[in-house]
C-alpha positions as CSV (number, residue, x, y, z in Angstrom):
1,X,-29.9,8.5,29.2
2,X,-28.6,10.5,26.3
3,X,-31.2,13.1,25.2
4,X,-34.1,12.7,22.8
5,X,-34.7,9.9,20.5
6,X,-32.1,7.3,19.4
7,X,-31.7,8.3,15.8
8,X,-29.9,5.8,13.5
9,X,-28.2,7.3,10.5
10,X,-25.8,5.9,8.0
11,X,-25.1,5.1,4.3
12,X,-27.2,2.8,2.2
13,X,-26.8,-0.8,3.3
14,X,-25.5,0.0,6.8
15,X,-28.4,-1.7,8.4
16,X,-30.2,1.3,10.0
17,X,-33.6,-0.3,10.1
18,X,-32.2,-3.5,11.5
19,X,-30.2,-1.7,14.2
20,X,-33.2,0.4,15.2
21,X,-35.4,-2.7,15.3
22,X,-32.8,-4.4,17.6
23,X,-32.8,-1.3,19.8
24,X,-36.6,-1.3,19.8
25,X,-36.6,-4.9,21.0
26,X,-34.0,-4.2,23.7
27,X,-35.8,-1.1,25.0
28,X,-39.3,-2.4,24.6
29,X,-40.2,0.8,22.7
30,X,-41.9,1.3,19.3
31,X,-39.7,1.8,16.3
32,X,-40.2,4.7,13.9
33,X,-38.7,4.0,10.4
34,X,-38.8,7.2,8.4
35,X,-38.8,5.4,5.0
36,X,-41.6,3.2,6.0
37,X,-43.5,6.2,7.4
38,X,-43.1,8.1,4.1
39,X,-44.3,5.1,2.1
40,X,-47.4,4.7,4.4
41,X,-48.2,8.4,4.2
42,X,-47.8,8.6,0.4
43,X,-49.2,5.2,-0.5
44,X,-46.1,4.7,-2.8
45,X,-42.7,3.2,-2.5
46,X,-39.5,5.2,-2.2
47,X,-38.4,4.3,-5.8
48,X,-41.9,5.4,-7.0
49,X,-41.6,8.7,-5.2
50,X,-38.1,9.3,-6.7
51,X,-39.6,8.6,-10.1
52,X,-42.7,10.8,-9.8
53,X,-41.3,13.7,-7.7
54,X,-37.6,13.6,-8.5
55,X,-34.9,13.6,-5.9
56,X,-35.5,17.2,-4.8
57,X,-39.2,16.5,-4.4
58,X,-38.6,13.4,-2.4
59,X,-36.1,15.2,-0.1
60,X,-38.7,17.8,0.7
61,X,-41.2,15.1,1.7
62,X,-38.5,13.3,3.7
63,X,-37.5,16.6,5.5
64,X,-41.1,17.3,6.5
65,X,-41.7,13.8,7.8
66,X,-38.5,13.8,9.9
67,X,-39.1,17.2,11.4
68,X,-42.6,16.2,12.3
69,X,-41.5,12.9,13.9
70,X,-38.6,14.5,15.8
71,X,-40.9,17.2,17.1
72,X,-43.2,14.8,18.8
73,X,-41.4,11.5,19.4
74,X,-41.0,10.2,23.0
75,X,-37.5,10.2,24.5
76,X,-35.6,7.0,23.9
77,X,-37.6,6.0,20.8
78,X,-35.5,4.4,18.1
79,X,-35.8,6.2,14.8
80,X,-34.2,5.1,11.5
81,X,-33.5,7.7,8.9
82,X,-32.8,7.3,5.2
83,X,-29.2,7.5,4.0
84,X,-29.6,11.0,2.5
85,X,-31.6,12.6,5.2
86,X,-28.6,14.5,6.6
87,X,-28.4,16.5,3.4
88,X,-31.0,18.8,4.9
89,X,-29.5,21.5,7.2
90,X,-32.9,21.7,9.0
91,X,-32.7,18.0,9.8
92,X,-29.1,18.3,11.0
93,X,-30.1,21.2,13.3
94,X,-33.1,19.3,14.7
95,X,-30.9,16.3,15.4
96,X,-28.9,18.3,18.0
97,X,-31.7,17.7,20.4
98,X,-31.5,13.9,19.9
99,X,-28.9,11.2,20.2
100,X,-27.5,10.4,16.7
101,X,-26.2,6.8,16.3
102,X,-24.1,6.4,13.2
103,X,-24.0,2.9,11.7
104,X,-20.6,2.6,10.1
105,X,-19.9,0.6,7.0
106,X,-17.2,0.5,4.4
107,X,-17.9,1.4,0.8
108,X,-17.2,-2.1,-0.6
109,X,-19.6,-3.8,1.9
110,X,-22.3,-1.2,1.2
111,X,-22.0,-1.6,-2.5
112,X,-22.2,-5.4,-2.3
113,X,-25.3,-5.2,-0.2
114,X,-27.3,-2.8,-2.4
115,X,-26.0,-3.1,-6.0
116,X,-28.8,-5.5,-6.9
117,X,-31.5,-3.5,-5.1
118,X,-34.0,-1.0,-6.6
119,X,-32.5,1.9,-4.8
120,X,-32.5,4.9,-7.1
121,X,-29.0,6.1,-6.0
122,X,-27.3,2.7,-6.3
123,X,-27.5,2.3,-10.0
124,X,-23.8,2.9,-10.9
125,X,-20.7,2.2,-8.9
126,X,-18.8,5.4,-9.6
127,X,-21.8,7.6,-8.6
128,X,-22.2,5.4,-5.5
129,X,-18.6,5.9,-4.5
130,X,-18.8,9.7,-4.9
131,X,-21.9,9.8,-2.8
132,X,-20.3,7.7,-0.1
133,X,-17.3,10.0,0.1
134,X,-19.6,13.1,0.2
135,X,-21.8,11.8,3.0
136,X,-19.1,10.3,5.3
137,X,-18.0,13.5,6.9
138,X,-21.7,14.6,7.3
139,X,-22.4,11.5,9.3
140,X,-19.3,11.8,11.4
141,X,-20.0,15.5,12.3
142,X,-23.5,14.7,13.4
143,X,-22.8,11.5,15.3
144,X,-22.9,11.2,19.1
145,X,-22.5,7.5,19.0
146,X,-20.3,5.5,16.5
147,X,-21.5,1.9,16.0
148,X,-19.5,-0.7,14.1
149,X,-21.3,-3.4,12.2
150,X,-22.8,-6.0,14.5
151,X,-25.8,-8.2,15.1
152,X,-28.7,-8.0,17.6
153,X,-26.5,-9.2,20.5
154,X,-24.1,-6.3,19.9
155,X,-27.0,-3.8,19.6
156,X,-28.4,-5.0,22.9
157,X,-25.0,-4.3,24.5
158,X,-24.8,-0.9,22.8
159,X,-28.2,0.1,24.0
160,X,-27.4,-0.9,27.5
161,X,-24.4,1.4,27.5
162,X,-26.5,4.3,26.0
163,X,-28.9,4.1,28.9
164,X,-25.9,4.9,31.2
165,X,-25.0,8.0,29.3
166,X,-25.9,11.7,29.6
167,X,-25.6,14.7,27.3
168,X,-22.3,16.2,26.3
169,X,-20.7,12.9,25.6
170,X,-19.8,11.0,22.5
171,X,-19.5,7.2,22.4
172,X,-17.7,4.7,20.2
173,X,-17.7,1.0,20.5
174,X,-14.5,-1.1,20.3
175,X,-14.7,-4.6,18.9
176,X,-11.7,-6.9,19.3
177,X,-12.2,-10.7,19.1
178,X,-15.1,-11.5,21.3
179,X,-14.8,-8.3,23.3
180,X,-17.1,-5.3,22.9
181,X,-16.5,-2.3,25.1
182,X,-17.4,1.4,25.2
183,X,-15.0,4.2,24.5
184,X,-16.4,7.5,26.0
185,X,-15.4,11.0,24.9
186,X,-16.1,14.1,26.8
187,X,-15.1,16.2,29.8
188,X,-17.8,14.5,32.0
189,X,-17.0,10.9,31.3
190,X,-15.1,9.9,34.5
191,X,-15.9,6.3,35.2
192,X,-18.4,5.2,37.8
193,X,-16.3,3.3,40.4
194,X,-16.8,1.2,43.5
195,X,-14.6,1.9,46.5
196,X,-15.0,-1.7,47.7
197,X,-13.7,-3.5,44.6
198,X,-11.8,-1.0,42.5
199,X,-8.1,-0.2,42.9
200,X,-6.6,2.9,41.2
201,X,-3.2,2.6,39.6
202,X,-1.5,5.8,38.6
203,X,1.9,7.5,38.8
204,X,3.1,10.3,41.1
205,X,2.6,13.1,38.6
206,X,-0.9,12.1,37.3
207,X,-2.0,11.2,40.8
208,X,-1.2,14.7,42.0
209,X,-2.9,16.4,39.1
210,X,-6.1,14.3,38.7
211,X,-6.2,11.7,41.5
212,X,-8.7,13.8,43.5
213,X,-11.4,12.7,41.0
214,X,-11.0,9.2,42.3
215,X,-9.8,9.9,45.8
216,X,-12.3,7.5,47.3
217,X,-10.4,4.5,45.7
218,X,-7.6,2.5,47.2
219,X,-4.5,3.6,45.3
220,X,-1.2,2.2,44.1
221,X,1.3,4.7,42.8
222,X,4.2,3.9,40.4
223,X,7.1,6.1,39.4
224,X,6.5,8.0,36.2
225,X,8.4,7.5,32.9
226,X,9.4,4.7,30.5
227,X,12.4,3.8,32.7
228,X,9.9,2.4,35.2
229,X,8.0,0.3,32.7
230,X,9.6,-2.8,34.1
231,X,8.9,-6.2,35.6
232,X,10.1,-4.8,38.9
233,X,7.3,-2.2,38.8
234,X,4.8,-4.9,37.8
235,X,5.9,-7.0,40.8
236,X,5.5,-4.1,43.1
237,X,1.9,-3.6,41.9
238,X,1.0,-7.3,42.0
239,X,2.3,-7.3,45.6
240,X,0.3,-4.1,46.3
241,X,-2.9,-5.6,45.0
242,X,-2.4,-8.7,47.2
243,X,-1.8,-6.6,50.3
244,X,-5.0,-4.7,49.6
245,X,-6.9,-7.9,49.4
246,X,-7.8,-7.6,45.7
247,X,-9.6,-10.6,44.3
248,X,-10.9,-11.7,40.9
249,X,-13.9,-9.6,41.7
250,X,-11.7,-6.5,41.8
251,X,-11.1,-4.1,39.0
252,X,-8.1,-2.0,38.1
253,X,-8.6,1.7,37.2
254,X,-5.6,2.8,35.1
255,X,-5.2,6.6,35.3
256,X,-2.3,7.9,33.4
257,X,-0.4,8.0,30.1
258,X,0.9,5.2,28.0
259,X,3.3,3.8,30.6
260,X,0.7,3.6,33.3
261,X,-1.9,2.2,30.9
262,X,0.5,-0.5,29.6
263,X,1.8,-1.5,33.0
264,X,-1.5,-1.4,34.8
265,X,-3.1,-3.3,32.0
266,X,-0.5,-6.0,32.2
267,X,-0.8,-6.2,36.0
268,X,-4.6,-6.6,35.5
269,X,-4.1,-9.2,32.8
270,X,-1.9,-11.4,35.0
271,X,-3.1,-10.8,38.6
272,X,-4.9,-13.9,39.7
273,X,-5.0,-14.8,36.0
274,X,-6.9,-11.7,35.0
275,X,-9.1,-9.0,36.4
276,X,-10.9,-6.2,34.5
277,X,-9.1,-2.9,33.7
278,X,-10.7,0.4,32.9
279,X,-8.4,2.8,31.1
280,X,-8.5,6.6,31.8
281,X,-5.7,8.0,29.5
282,X,-4.2,11.3,30.4
283,X,-1.8,11.9,27.5
284,X,-2.6,12.5,23.8
285,X,-0.6,9.4,22.8
286,X,-2.7,7.3,25.2
287,X,-6.0,8.8,24.2
288,X,-5.6,8.1,20.5
289,X,-3.5,4.9,20.7
290,X,-2.0,3.0,23.6
291,X,-5.2,2.9,25.8
292,X,-7.1,1.4,22.9
293,X,-6.8,-2.1,21.6
294,X,-5.8,-4.2,24.6
295,X,-2.0,-4.3,24.2
296,X,-0.3,-4.3,27.6
297,X,3.2,-5.0,28.8
298,X,6.6,-3.9,30.1
299,X,10.0,-3.4,28.6
300,X,13.1,-5.5,28.9
301,X,16.6,-4.1,28.6
302,X,16.9,-5.7,25.2
303,X,13.8,-4.0,23.7
304,X,10.5,-2.3,24.2
305,X,7.3,-4.1,25.1
306,X,8.9,-7.6,25.2
307,X,6.7,-9.0,28.0
308,X,3.0,-8.5,27.9
309,X,-0.5,-9.7,27.1
310,X,-3.5,-8.8,25.0
311,X,-6.1,-7.8,27.6
312,X,-9.0,-5.7,26.3
313,X,-10.3,-3.1,28.7
314,X,-13.7,-3.1,30.2
315,X,-14.1,0.6,29.1
316,X,-12.0,3.6,28.0
317,X,-12.8,7.1,29.2
318,X,-11.2,9.8,27.0
319,X,-11.4,13.2,28.8
320,X,-9.9,16.1,26.7
321,X,-9.7,18.4,29.6
322,X,-7.0,16.4,31.4
323,X,-4.6,17.3,28.6
324,X,-4.6,20.9,29.8
325,X,-2.3,19.9,32.7
326,X,0.3,18.2,30.5
327,X,3.7,19.9,30.1
328,X,4.0,21.5,26.6
329,X,6.7,19.0,25.6
330,X,4.7,16.0,26.7
331,X,1.7,17.2,24.8
332,X,3.7,17.9,21.7
333,X,5.1,14.4,21.8
334,X,1.6,13.1,21.1
335,X,1.4,15.1,17.9
336,X,3.7,12.6,16.1
337,X,1.1,9.8,16.8
338,X,-1.6,12.1,15.4
339,X,0.4,12.7,12.2
340,X,1.1,9.0,11.9
341,X,-2.6,8.2,12.3
342,X,-3.6,10.8,9.7
343,X,-1.2,9.2,7.2
344,X,-2.7,5.8,7.9
345,X,-6.3,7.1,7.5
346,X,-5.8,9.6,4.6
347,X,-8.9,11.4,3.4
348,X,-10.6,14.0,5.6
349,X,-8.7,13.2,8.8
350,X,-5.3,13.7,7.1
351,X,-6.6,16.9,5.5
352,X,-7.8,18.2,8.9
353,X,-4.4,17.4,10.5
354,X,-2.2,18.9,7.8
355,X,-4.4,21.9,8.0
356,X,-3.3,22.4,11.6
357,X,-6.2,20.9,13.6
358,X,-3.9,18.7,15.5
359,X,-5.4,18.2,19.0
360,X,-9.0,19.5,18.8
361,X,-11.6,17.0,20.1
362,X,-12.8,16.0,16.7
363,X,-9.2,15.1,15.6
364,X,-8.7,13.1,18.8
365,X,-11.9,11.2,18.2
366,X,-11.1,10.6,14.6
367,X,-7.6,9.2,15.4
368,X,-9.1,7.0,18.1
369,X,-11.7,5.7,15.7
370,X,-8.9,4.8,13.2
371,X,-7.3,2.7,15.9
372,X,-10.5,1.0,16.8
373,X,-11.4,0.2,13.2
374,X,-8.0,-1.4,12.6
375,X,-8.1,-3.4,15.8
376,X,-11.7,-4.6,15.0
377,X,-10.2,-6.2,11.9
378,X,-7.1,-7.6,13.5
379,X,-6.8,-7.9,17.2
380,X,-3.4,-9.6,17.4
381,X,-1.1,-8.1,14.7
382,X,-1.6,-10.8,12.1
383,X,-2.5,-8.3,9.4
384,X,-3.7,-4.7,9.2
385,X,-3.0,-3.9,12.8
386,X,0.7,-3.8,11.7
387,X,-0.2,-0.5,10.0
388,X,-0.3,1.1,13.4
389,X,3.5,0.3,13.6
390,X,4.2,3.0,11.0
391,X,7.4,4.8,12.2
392,X,7.7,2.6,15.2
393,X,10.3,0.1,14.1
394,X,13.0,2.8,13.9
395,X,11.4,4.8,16.7
396,X,11.5,1.9,19.1
397,X,15.1,1.2,18.1
398,X,16.1,4.8,18.9
399,X,14.4,4.5,22.3
400,X,16.2,1.3,23.0
401,X,19.7,2.6,22.0
402,X,19.1,5.7,24.2
403,X,17.8,3.6,27.1
404,X,14.5,5.5,27.0
405,X,16.1,8.6,28.4
406,X,16.8,10.9,25.5
407,X,13.4,11.0,23.7
408,X,9.8,10.7,24.7
409,X,8.0,8.0,22.8
410,X,6.2,10.4,20.5
411,X,9.4,12.2,19.7
412,X,11.1,8.9,18.7
413,X,8.1,7.9,16.6
414,X,8.3,11.2,14.8
415,X,12.0,10.5,13.9
416,X,11.0,7.0,12.8
417,X,8.2,8.3,10.7
418,X,10.7,10.6,8.8
419,X,13.0,7.6,8.2
420,X,10.3,5.3,6.9
421,X,8.9,8.0,4.6
422,X,12.3,8.3,3.0
423,X,12.5,4.5,2.7
424,X,9.0,4.6,1.1
425,X,10.3,7.1,-1.6
426,X,7.8,9.7,-0.4
427,X,10.1,12.6,-0.5
428,X,7.5,15.4,-0.8
429,X,5.4,13.8,2.0
430,X,8.5,13.5,4.2
431,X,9.2,17.2,3.7
432,X,5.6,18.1,4.6
433,X,5.7,15.9,7.7
434,X,9.1,17.3,8.7
435,X,7.6,20.8,8.5
436,X,4.5,19.7,10.6
437,X,6.7,18.1,13.3
438,X,9.0,21.1,13.4
439,X,6.1,23.5,13.8
440,X,5.0,21.4,16.8
441,X,8.4,21.8,18.4
442,X,9.2,18.1,17.8
443,X,12.8,17.0,16.9
444,X,13.3,16.4,13.2
445,X,17.0,15.5,13.6
446,X,18.6,12.9,15.7
447,X,21.1,13.6,18.4
448,X,24.5,13.3,16.6
449,X,25.9,11.3,19.5
450,X,23.6,8.4,18.6
451,X,25.2,5.7,16.5
452,X,23.1,5.0,13.4
453,X,24.5,1.5,13.1
454,X,23.4,0.8,16.7
455,X,19.9,1.9,15.8
456,X,19.8,-0.4,12.8
457,X,21.1,-3.3,15.0
458,X,18.3,-2.5,17.5
459,X,15.7,-2.9,14.8
460,X,16.6,-6.5,14.6
461,X,15.3,-7.0,18.1
462,X,11.9,-5.7,17.1
463,X,9.3,-8.1,18.6
464,X,7.4,-8.2,15.2
465,X,10.4,-9.7,13.3
466,X,9.8,-12.9,11.4
467,X,13.0,-14.9,11.6
468,X,15.7,-12.7,10.2
469,X,13.0,-10.5,8.5
470,X,12.1,-7.2,10.2
471,X,8.8,-6.1,8.7
472,X,8.3,-2.4,7.9
473,X,5.2,-0.4,7.1
474,X,5.7,1.6,3.9
475,X,3.6,4.5,2.5
476,X,2.4,4.7,-1.0
477,X,0.2,7.7,-0.3
478,X,-1.8,8.9,2.7
479,X,-4.5,6.2,3.2
480,X,-2.5,3.7,1.1
481,X,0.1,1.7,3.0
482,X,1.7,-1.8,2.9
483,X,2.7,-3.8,6.0
484,X,5.2,-6.6,6.3
485,X,7.7,-5.1,3.8
486,X,11.3,-6.3,4.0
487,X,13.9,-3.5,3.6
488,X,17.6,-3.9,3.2
489,X,19.7,-2.9,6.3
490,X,21.8,-0.6,4.1
491,X,18.8,1.4,3.1
492,X,17.6,1.7,6.7
493,X,21.1,2.8,7.7
494,X,21.1,5.5,5.1
495,X,17.6,6.8,6.2
496,X,18.8,6.8,9.8
497,X,22.0,8.6,9.0
498,X,20.0,11.3,7.2
499,X,18.3,12.1,10.6
500,X,21.6,13.3,12.1
């Protein structure tokens, strides 16, 4: 189990006490609610203490209570902290010996829940918004576990996963439709596997670099690269599973980058009408994007990802150390997806990325959480999930025109991102992104042999098109984007020509 107490933190209205109570029920262990403990000890309510002692006086009482509880509480005990408790550096330091579970909530929902309460710090909306923005990065930095909003059933699932964990790991939970699955982060989060039921699908390169970690499993190996993301490869893998005697009780372990993850996920989704898949992504693009969210598929000559299925993984294991074996160009290709995600998120994540923290573990985790948040609100691309397509309409078209041989996926996305920023009228941001991409050794101009008109024609085969309408994601500012926007072909052509 993860070390120490299970300490639930989060902003006002996030449901910390409710979540801790659900964990208490699931574990059969007593709950410690710090606010309730303070009220019992003082014989007064929290609002009364704020009134008589002032906020500074209350925070001193809160700090003493938390440090006392954390110093003596039994391992695995659920503890609920108040929303401002992490303002104390002594509390933050003490939490390093415990498992911090952050209950995430958006500002609008939090305000709706508490605006009519007697909470001293929820008396005006502007002050509430400032406090929310101040506390968010504090929660994120302290958290070992990231918990989206959910009821008691979800908390039972989450606690069961926590019991499997050890120290040195961080854990987020993905929610997509009815599916809830863990996403592990850390260098010691290789999946537990069963040699009798599990089958490893990897490619020749990744298998040579990392396959020894899972050498006890039966293995199917595909050829690396987008050119092999085909129905023919899927058929070889289906046949391979059948020859190995895989059944509906079997499980696919996908070890590789985006191509392996997409193909292995599709094979798992369709073999005997569906078997579970566990994703172990080994490229930056896969760790922050393609391994998350359940999209699987293969390419057709006409366009990318034209055949596939939504098939949520059973789990995702993000292991930063595996990126060390990536060739420099392959690793750099992932940076374009990091920049894209930062623009979608805005705020602290974008500031971190534009400041140069491109592939540190916190950035990888932050980017992955952006993807998980979007997918939790829209599993099947009917709304906000389209935001993740930023830069991809033109990027996919460039890949199609060049038959997936000239550019890596991330390189094409970087070019597509530059095009759509021009189409969005974000000239200053485009210049900044171009500088970022160039500093990462990514192409910022398109091969002059590529016909811009062919690229525009290829955008019309985008699988997200609605009739004759090819929807684009446009940027108003980092963190403020619009999806489903129709853009004239002539404007797209001009933006693509500018890439040459």
